Every structure is written in C-alpha cells, then in structure tokens.
N, C-alpha and C positions, 0 to 999 in steps of 0.2 A: 548544535543539536545533533546527537549521535544515534537517535532512535527514529523509527518510522511510526511511532505512536506518541500521542500526548497523554501524559499521566496526570490526571487531575487529582491533586492531593488537597483536600479541604478539611481543616480542623483536625489534622492528624489521620484522616481517613483516606486510604489510597483507593480512590474510586477511578477505575480505569475505563476510559472510553477509547476504543481502538480507532486510530486514524491511519489507515494503511498507507496513505500517500503522503504523510508528513515529510517535508524535506529535511535534510540534515545539515546543510551548510549555507543557508541563505537567510539574510535579513531582508525582508520584502518591503523596502522603503518605496512607497508609491508603486508597488508591484514590480520591484526589481531594479530600482535605481542605485541601491547601496547593497553591497554583498560582503559577507564575511566568510572566509574559507578556513576550514579546520583540517589540518593534516592532509594537504594535497599530495604529499609524497607517500606513495603506497608501495608495499612490497608485493610481488607476485605470489599468489596462493594457488596451489593445484587443487581443483575441485574434487579430484579423485581421492585426495587425502582427507577432505573434510566431510565427505558425504556419508561415511559409515558410522553413524551414531549408535551408542549402546541401546539394545532392545531386550525384551523379555525372551526367555528360552523358547517358548512356543512360537513367538513371532519370528525369532531368529531362524528356527528350523524351517518354517514356511518360506522365509525369504531366501534361505540357502537353497532350498529345493527349486524355487522359481528362478533363482539366479543361474543355477546349473542348467535348467531347461532353456533359459534364455541364450546361454552361450552355445548350446548344442543345435538350436534350431536354425534351419536355412531359409525358412519361409519368412518373408518380410511381414506378412500379415500376423503370423503367430508371434513373431518377435515383438511387434508393436503391442499386441494384446498382453503378452507377458510383462513387458516393460510398464504398461499402464496398471497392471495388477500390482506390481511391485511398488509403483508410485502411490497407489491408493493405500497400501499398507503403511508406507512411510508417512503419508499425509495424516492418516488416522492417529499415528503415534506422535504427530507434531514435528516430524523431521522433514521440514519443507525443502531443505537443500538436497536431501537424499532423494525425495520424490522428483525434484527437478533433474537430478543427475540421470535417473533412468528414463525420464521423458526426453531428455536430450539425446540419449543413446538411440531411442526410437526415431527421433527426428533425423539424426545422422544416417540411420539405416534406411528410412523410407523416403525422406526428402519430399514430404507433402506439405501443403499449406496448413492443413489441420494439425500435423505433428509439430510444425514450427510454432503455431499459436499455443499449443498445449505446453511445449517446452518453455516458451517465453513467458507465459502466464505463471507457470510453476516457479520459474526463477524470480518473477516479480513478487510472488508470495514469500519466497525465501528471503529476498531483499527486504521486504517489509518487516520481517521479524528478526533480521540479523542485528546483532549487537556489536560484534567485532568490526572495527573499521575496515580491515582488509576484506572480510567476508562481504560487507556491505558493497564495497567497490566491485568485487568479483561478481556477485549476484546481479548487480545493476547492469554491468557490462554484458553478462550472458543474456539477461532479459532483453536488452536493447537489440542484441544480435539477432535473436529469433523473431521478436515482434516487428522489427524493421523489415525483415524478409516478407512478412505478411502485408505490411503497409506498402511495400513496393508493388505488390500485386493488387492491393485493394486500399488505396489512400483514403477512402471514405470511412474507414473504421476509426471513428473518433474515440471510441472507448480504448482502443489500443494506443492511439496517439497520446492520450492523456497519461497512460501508464509510462510510455517512453519518456514523455515530458518530465514526469516526476523522478525518473531515474537520472535524468540530466541535471535536475535541480540539486542532486546530492553529489554531482561530479565536479571536477575542476572547471566545468563550463556551465554554470547554473543558468546564465541568461538564455542559453539555448532552450532550456526547459520552460522558462517563463514565456519566451517567444512562442513556443509550441502551444502553450495553454491559451495564450491570447488568440492564436490562430483558430483554435478549437471554438472559442467563444465568438469569434467573428463569423465563423461558419454556422454555428448553432448557439445563439445567445442564451437559450434555455438549457444548455447542456448541463446535466446534473453533476457529473464528475468535474467538469471544468469550473463551474461556480463554486462547488464545494472545496476544491483544491486551492482556488484563488482566495477563498475565505480563510482557509487554514494558513496559507502563506502570510496573509495580513495579520492574522491572530498570533502566529508564531513570532512575528517581528514586533509585536506589541502595538500594532496599528488597529486598535479595536474599533474605532469609528469606521474605518474602511472595511474591516471584517464584518461589522454589522450590516453594511450596505450589501456586501456579497451574499451574506446569509439571508438577508431579506429577499433578495432576488431568488435565491435557491428555494426558499420555502414558499414563495409565491407560485413558482412553477411546480414544485415538488413538495407539497405540504406533508407528505408521509415520511419525509426524511428526518428521522428522529435525531440523528447526530447533528444535522443542520439546525434543527429547532433548538436543541440543547445549547449549541455553541452560539446561536443568536442570543440566547439568554445570558450566556457568559459575556458576550461582547457588550450587551446592554449594561450588565453589572459593572464591567470594567470602565465604561464611559459614564458611570454615575447616573444612568437613566433607570433609577430604582423602580419606578412604577411599571415601566415597560419590562424590566427584568423579572419582577414578581409575576406579572401576567404571563410572561413567556415560560417561566419555570412551572407555573401551575398548568399551563397547556401541556408541557412535556410529561407531567405527572399523569395526565389522562391519556397519554399516547403509548406508554410502555409499562411493562411489568418487570423490566430488567432491574434487579435489586441494586446493582452497582450504580447505574444511572440515577435511580431514585434516591439512593443515599447521598449522592453528590448534589442532587437538586435540593434535598432537605437541608443540606449544609449551607448552600447558597441562600436559601430562603431564611434560614436562621440568622444570616448576617445582614439581611436587608432591614 
C-alpha cells in the first residue's frame, strides 16, 4: 500500500473516504504478526527541492513578498509569524509539503515546543497525502523528528504518539508503530485515534472480522465518528453479515450529507 488514504471504488464509482493514518507497508495479521515491506531501499530527497510547487501569479507574488520579509527579519517572533502566514497560504493551495517546510524553518529559528508541534503536525499532513515513495519516507521522518521532541517533553500527548506510530508503520520498522498503538490503547482503551487506526490496519490486511471488533469499540465510545461507522458497515459487508451491514449503512445515511460517502453507501446497499 503506497497511499495514506483508502479509496473505496464501488461499481465503478470512485468514492473517496480519507484515512489520513493508513499505513503503507503492513499486513496486520493479528495486529502485526505478519509484515510485508515494499521498497525499503529509499534514496535521499532534499526537502528544499520539493517544497516549491507551482502556484497562481497572485499567490506567487504574495509568497515572494512574504519570503523576502522572512529572510530580512531578525525578530524570532516576526519570523515565526511570517513563516506561519506562508504555511497557511500553501496549505490553502493544498501544498502540504511546502507548508511544512516553512513551519520547520520557524521551528529551527524559535526552538519552542509549540513550533515543534506545528512543524511535526504539518509534516504529518504532508506525509498523509504524499504519493511518491521517497517523499513519503522523508515526510514521515521529518514528522517523527519534531513530534518526538514534543513527546520527550510531554509523553502524555497520546494524539501525537498515535501520529508518530503511524509514520513508523510505513517505515522499515513497522512493528515499532504497532507497539506504540498498543501502548496508546493500554493507557487509554477508549482512545479514538488508537481504535480507529487499529481498525484500519486490520481492514487493510483483509482481517475484516478483527476490523469489525475494533470499529465496534470505536463507535461505542465515539458514536459520532462517521468514518468509523462507515467502515464498520464495510467490515460487516465483507464478513457476510448482511443484516448488520444494511442496518449500519442506513445509520451512516442519517449521519452525514457528504455526497461521496453517501454514494458509496448507496452502492453497498445495492449489493446487499
């Protein structure tokens, strides 16, 4: 698996439900007993070479002006503010690696816990959407670098620990990520991200019965999690529990107005 998203294609309809934390190199047999690695040999990529994506003329002019101001300022506070403004512009344009690049510059300049978290989270977003294997590896490594700095100071941040875990899942050491997810759930059995990601891992490896168990736990604690409710229905469908699947998909229909999700639900219902 080379994407951080599951693309649900039903009856020729590409109905996309984004799973930001889907691993890329794991078969989750009993939550991590069997692993498959794809392309562990990676070449180094310079983030400065990949951050500058094409933009519109107006956006480019604004970014050039802000970049110029960024390089001239000697104030750390102003530097961080300008970097965040640049990151915001790139995020709005869907250039997540570029946004992370500037937040990293701010983190290197200011060396604060807040700046580390912003840089690490931005690189996690870039990692989530990266398609190229080399970029995936680089964004994951960058995310771990900064989020681990925050965790060193505040190990109770289970939300960040879950993100770090998922970047390890796509690395040559995926069991490290599985172990971290288990630790999250040991500390907080109702943790939304932990349960969701464990369900995704089971689903991605074709263990739909185990996935159903994880998603059942998830929606019991977090009934408003639409993606969890939807993938519980898919898990029921794949394990031939048709009555449960139908009821579950009908529940999802009443929970969301997202046309992509609803189209996928309709397609599944049509197959029951």
